[in-house]
BAKE-196124 format. One record per residue (C-alpha): x, y, z negated; residue in three letters. Coordinates in Angstrom, 2 decimals. Example, Ala and Ser with C-alpha at 12.3 -4.5 7.8 and 13.67 -1.06 7.14 Angstrom:
// BAKE-196124
- 12.30	-4.50	-7.80	ALA
- 13.67	-1.06	-7.14	SER
This chain:
// BAKE-196124
- -39.11	266.85	81.70	UNK
- -41.51	264.01	80.99	UNK
- -39.37	261.62	83.05	UNK
- -36.23	262.85	81.29	UNK
- -37.82	262.32	77.88	UNK
- -38.96	258.80	78.81	UNK
- -35.48	257.93	80.06	UNK
- -33.83	259.16	76.87	UNK
- -36.38	257.24	74.74	UNK
- -35.68	254.04	76.67	UNK
- -31.95	254.54	76.23	UNK
- -32.45	255.21	72.51	UNK
- -34.49	251.99	72.15	UNK
- -31.79	250.11	74.02	UNK
- -29.19	251.60	71.70	UNK
- -31.14	250.44	68.64	UNK
- -31.35	246.91	70.01	UNK
- -27.63	246.97	70.80	UNK
- -26.81	248.10	67.26	UNK
- -28.90	245.23	65.84	UNK
- -27.12	242.79	68.11	UNK
- -23.76	244.21	67.05	UNK
- -24.69	243.74	63.39	UNK
- -25.79	240.16	64.05	UNK
- -22.49	239.39	65.78	UNK
- -20.58	240.87	62.86	UNK
- -22.52	238.78	60.34	UNK
- -22.01	235.64	62.42	UNK
- -18.30	236.37	62.67	UNK
- -18.03	236.72	58.89	UNK
- -19.89	233.43	58.39	UNK
- -17.59	231.56	60.77	UNK
- -14.51	232.99	59.06	UNK
- -15.83	231.80	55.68	UNK
- -16.47	228.34	57.14	UNK
- -12.92	228.28	58.52	UNK
- -11.53	229.04	55.06	UNK
- -13.56	226.18	53.56	UNK
- -12.52	223.65	56.22	UNK
- -8.87	224.69	55.94	UNK
- -9.02	224.25	52.16	UNK
- -10.64	220.81	52.50	UNK
- -7.98	219.83	55.03	UNK
- -5.19	220.82	52.64	UNK
- -6.82	218.92	49.76	UNK
- -7.27	215.82	51.93	UNK
- -3.63	216.01	53.10	UNK
- -2.48	216.17	49.49	UNK
- -4.66	213.22	48.42	UNK
- -3.66	211.10	51.42	UNK
- -0.19	210.34	50.04	UNK
- -1.68	209.06	46.78	UNK
- -4.26	207.02	48.70	UNK
- -1.57	205.43	50.86	UNK
- 0.48	204.47	47.80	UNK
- -2.55	202.80	46.24	UNK
- -3.22	201.02	49.53	UNK
- 0.35	199.72	49.78	UNK
- 0.20	198.45	46.18	UNK
- -3.04	196.59	46.86	UNK
- -1.55	195.02	49.99	UNK
- 1.26	193.48	47.91	UNK
- -1.25	191.63	45.73	UNK
- -3.37	190.70	48.73	UNK
- -0.38	189.12	50.50	UNK
- 0.05	186.60	47.66	UNK
- -3.64	185.71	47.86	UNK
- -3.38	185.31	51.64	UNK
- -0.35	183.04	51.22	UNK
- -2.24	180.84	48.75	UNK
- -5.22	180.50	51.12	UNK
- -2.94	179.59	54.01	UNK
- -1.20	176.89	51.96	UNK
- -4.34	175.45	50.37	UNK
- -6.19	175.73	53.71	UNK
- -9.84	175.61	52.57	UNK
- -10.79	176.68	56.11	UNK
- -9.95	173.19	57.37	UNK
- -12.50	171.65	54.99	UNK
- -15.08	174.21	56.07	UNK
- -14.56	173.38	59.74	UNK
- -14.79	169.63	59.11	UNK
- -18.08	170.09	57.28	UNK
- -19.46	172.20	60.11	UNK
- -18.51	169.57	62.71	UNK
- -19.74	166.59	60.68	UNK
- -23.27	167.80	60.04	UNK
- -25.73	170.21	61.57	UNK
- -27.37	171.22	58.32	UNK
- -28.95	174.57	57.71	UNK
- -26.22	177.14	57.09	UNK
- -25.84	178.48	53.59	UNK
- -26.75	182.08	52.88	UNK
- -23.82	184.47	53.15	UNK
- -23.04	187.29	50.73	UNK
- -22.00	190.37	52.70	UNK
- -20.24	193.06	50.66	UNK
- -20.00	196.33	52.61	UNK
- -17.45	198.81	51.23	UNK
- -17.88	202.53	51.76	UNK
- -18.18	205.59	49.48	UNK
- -20.50	208.40	48.37	UNK
- -18.90	211.31	50.21	UNK
- -19.44	212.64	53.72	UNK
- -17.71	215.13	56.01	UNK
- -15.32	212.43	57.21	UNK
- -16.42	211.71	60.76	UNK
- -17.94	208.40	61.79	UNK
- -16.28	206.23	59.16	UNK
- -19.56	205.37	57.37	UNK
- -21.61	204.83	60.51	UNK
- -18.99	202.48	62.00	UNK
- -18.88	200.19	58.98	UNK
- -22.69	200.18	58.86	UNK
- -22.80	199.27	62.55	UNK
- -20.34	196.42	61.93	UNK
- -22.49	195.19	59.02	UNK
- -25.62	195.16	61.19	UNK
- -23.77	193.28	63.91	UNK
- -22.49	190.67	61.45	UNK
- -25.94	190.24	59.92	UNK
- -27.36	189.67	63.41	UNK
- -24.70	187.01	64.08	UNK
- -25.80	185.23	60.91	UNK
- -29.47	185.51	61.94	UNK
- -30.09	187.80	58.95	UNK
- -29.46	184.83	56.64	UNK
- -27.50	187.15	54.36	UNK
- -27.71	189.07	51.13	UNK
- -26.06	192.47	51.28	UNK
- -24.24	194.39	48.57	UNK
- -23.52	198.04	49.37	UNK
- -20.66	199.84	47.66	UNK
- -21.24	203.57	48.22	UNK
- -24.34	205.70	48.75	UNK
- -23.63	206.42	52.43	UNK
- -23.68	202.80	53.57	UNK
- -26.58	202.06	51.23	UNK
- -28.68	204.78	52.88	UNK
- -27.87	203.60	56.39	UNK
- -28.41	199.87	55.76	UNK
- -31.62	200.42	53.81	UNK
- -33.23	201.67	57.02	UNK
- -32.74	198.38	58.86	UNK
- -31.96	195.71	56.22	UNK
- -33.86	196.81	53.14	UNK
- -35.04	193.24	52.46	UNK
- -31.48	191.87	52.49	UNK
- -30.03	194.71	50.39	UNK
- -29.88	193.19	46.90	UNK
- -27.43	195.40	45.06	UNK
- -25.80	198.82	45.50	UNK
- -23.11	200.78	43.66	UNK
- -22.68	204.55	43.56	UNK
- -20.08	206.85	42.05	UNK
- -17.22	205.25	44.00	UNK
- -14.65	206.80	46.30	UNK
- -13.90	209.87	44.17	UNK
- -10.46	208.58	43.23	UNK
- -8.20	205.74	44.31	UNK
- -9.68	202.42	43.10	UNK
- -8.12	200.47	40.23	UNK
- -8.48	196.85	39.19	UNK
- -10.60	197.65	36.11	UNK
- -13.22	199.40	38.23	UNK
- -13.15	196.60	40.81	UNK
- -13.42	193.90	38.12	UNK
- -16.57	195.54	36.72	UNK
- -18.11	195.65	40.20	UNK
- -17.14	192.02	40.81	UNK
- -18.78	190.95	37.54	UNK
- -22.06	192.61	38.55	UNK
- -21.94	190.97	41.99	UNK
- -21.31	187.57	40.37	UNK
- -24.68	187.85	38.61	UNK
- -26.39	187.43	42.00	UNK
- -25.42	183.75	41.96	UNK
- -23.06	181.43	43.83	UNK
- -22.60	181.71	47.58	UNK
- -20.81	179.26	49.85	UNK
- -19.71	182.10	52.13	UNK
- -18.68	185.54	50.95	UNK
- -17.43	188.25	53.29	UNK
- -16.16	191.75	52.49	UNK
- -16.50	194.35	55.25	UNK
- -14.29	197.42	54.99	UNK
- -12.48	200.08	57.04	UNK
- -8.89	199.01	57.59	UNK
- -6.33	201.80	57.66	UNK
- -4.41	201.53	60.96	UNK
- -2.70	204.90	61.19	UNK
- -3.22	208.51	60.20	UNK
- -5.65	209.00	63.07	UNK
- -7.38	205.63	63.40	UNK
- -9.16	202.92	61.42	UNK
- -11.14	199.83	62.31	UNK
- -13.85	197.75	60.61	UNK
- -12.37	194.49	59.26	UNK
- -13.35	191.75	56.85	UNK
- -12.03	189.47	54.13	UNK
- -13.38	185.94	53.65	UNK
- -13.62	184.70	50.06	UNK
- -13.95	180.97	49.42	UNK
- -16.07	179.40	46.71	UNK
- -14.60	177.33	43.88	UNK
- -15.69	174.04	45.47	UNK
- -13.94	174.91	48.73	UNK
- -10.72	175.67	46.87	UNK
- -10.98	172.56	44.68	UNK
- -11.40	170.25	47.69	UNK
- -8.97	172.06	49.98	UNK
- -6.45	169.73	51.72	UNK
- -3.42	171.67	50.48	UNK
- -4.53	172.29	46.91	UNK
- -2.36	169.37	45.73	UNK
- 0.68	171.55	46.34	UNK
- -0.31	173.49	43.25	UNK
- -0.50	172.03	39.76	UNK
- -3.78	173.30	38.33	UNK
- -3.79	173.30	34.55	UNK
- -7.55	172.85	34.11	UNK
- -10.66	171.93	36.01	UNK
- -11.89	175.51	35.82	UNK
- -8.78	176.82	37.60	UNK
- -10.48	176.73	41.00	UNK
- -13.33	178.87	39.65	UNK
- -10.85	181.35	38.19	UNK
- -8.93	181.43	41.48	UNK
- -12.12	182.08	43.42	UNK
- -13.16	184.95	41.12	UNK
- -9.68	186.47	41.15	UNK
- -9.48	186.15	44.93	UNK
- -12.78	187.99	45.28	UNK
- -11.70	190.82	42.95	UNK
- -8.28	191.00	44.62	UNK
- -9.74	191.22	48.11	UNK
- -12.33	193.74	46.95	UNK
- -9.59	195.93	45.48	UNK
- -7.65	195.80	48.73	UNK
- -10.79	196.58	50.75	UNK
- -11.67	199.59	48.59	UNK
- -8.09	200.89	48.72	UNK
- -7.97	200.53	52.50	UNK
- -11.36	202.22	52.82	UNK
- -10.30	205.05	50.51	UNK
- -7.16	205.76	52.54	UNK
- -9.15	205.57	55.79	UNK
- -11.77	207.98	54.44	UNK
- -9.21	210.56	53.27	UNK
- -7.42	210.37	56.62	UNK
- -10.70	210.69	58.55	UNK
- -11.75	213.68	56.42	UNK
- -8.44	215.41	57.05	UNK
- -8.81	214.91	60.79	UNK
- -12.45	216.02	60.73	UNK
- -11.63	219.20	58.81	UNK
- -8.70	219.88	61.12	UNK
- -10.97	219.64	64.16	UNK
- -13.59	221.78	62.43	UNK
- -10.99	224.46	61.65	UNK
- -9.82	224.48	65.27	UNK
- -13.40	224.79	66.52	UNK
- -14.04	227.62	64.06	UNK
- -10.91	229.38	65.30	UNK
- -12.11	229.12	68.90	UNK
- -15.52	230.50	67.91	UNK
- -13.89	233.38	66.01	UNK
- -11.91	234.29	69.12	UNK
- -15.01	234.18	71.31	UNK
- -17.14	236.21	68.89	UNK
- -14.34	238.74	68.38	UNK
- -14.21	239.36	72.14	UNK
- -18.01	239.60	72.26	UNK
- -18.02	241.98	69.30	UNK
- -15.42	244.29	70.89	UNK
- -17.24	244.31	74.22	UNK
- -20.60	245.03	72.57	UNK
- -19.07	247.81	70.46	UNK
- -17.50	249.32	73.55	UNK
- -20.85	249.18	75.34	UNK
- -22.53	250.95	72.39	UNK
- -19.96	253.74	72.45	UNK
- -20.34	254.09	76.23	UNK
- -24.13	254.35	75.91	UNK
- -23.78	257.03	73.24	UNK
- -21.42	259.04	75.43	UNK
- -23.83	258.75	78.35	UNK
- -26.67	260.03	76.16	UNK
- -24.58	262.97	74.97	UNK
- -23.51	263.91	78.48	UNK
- -27.06	263.53	79.80	UNK
- -28.44	265.69	77.02	UNK
- -25.83	268.37	77.60	UNK
- -26.50	268.36	81.33	UNK
- -30.27	268.80	80.79	UNK
- -29.69	271.91	78.68	UNK
- -27.67	273.64	81.40	UNK
């Protein structure tokens, strides 16, 4: 009788532990289902916003093509190369504008542009001043290039960029002073599933004024080259932010799609585990009932 009582007590303790495990599995299953609903909703929202982001990107590319055509015709790069070959002077400090956003949950899009910025800064021997557009890239670059980080902007990336917003950012960046070399790093939208870090080069007013092909254009005033340089910077910045916005929305949609698929796989696994555990609990209860009935005979 003592052995029978000990056996039943052990089985009862095992049953209690099994019930607790069953409750834990049920709670975990509910949590995963809630996460799946959230990721599915975020995927739908990102898919809806992607069309608007792509339209804004295409519009910015139209303006950027005219700026690219002007640079190719004026050819200030030729003057820059001649100056580099003619003298071995100390290189001028470069302004590096890194374009990102404030939001996460979009894969590796922020870390890749930060990695590209660190690589470019190393190529320039850290002879750079960095401007970060977006909290994510600001946080990542401040860990390694806090001394070079001179200016940062937040509250960007919530909506598709417009020229007014970009012009205000460009005016604040212009207060840092004049730079011979200005580069804009951004995530270029390649397709719905891929993007790549790219850059725009913006030339100073002196480089445009002394460009070999500038005589093709009839400049109305002496300040025209300065205006062209400022407009080129704002134009390229708008295109970079529009490309980055479309890349971010696309990356978030893909990330939420993958998260939803992973949640679905986990729901399937936990559902099987829940059914098996529940079946084991019922079997243990039947065994206890049969054992108790047998001991009374």
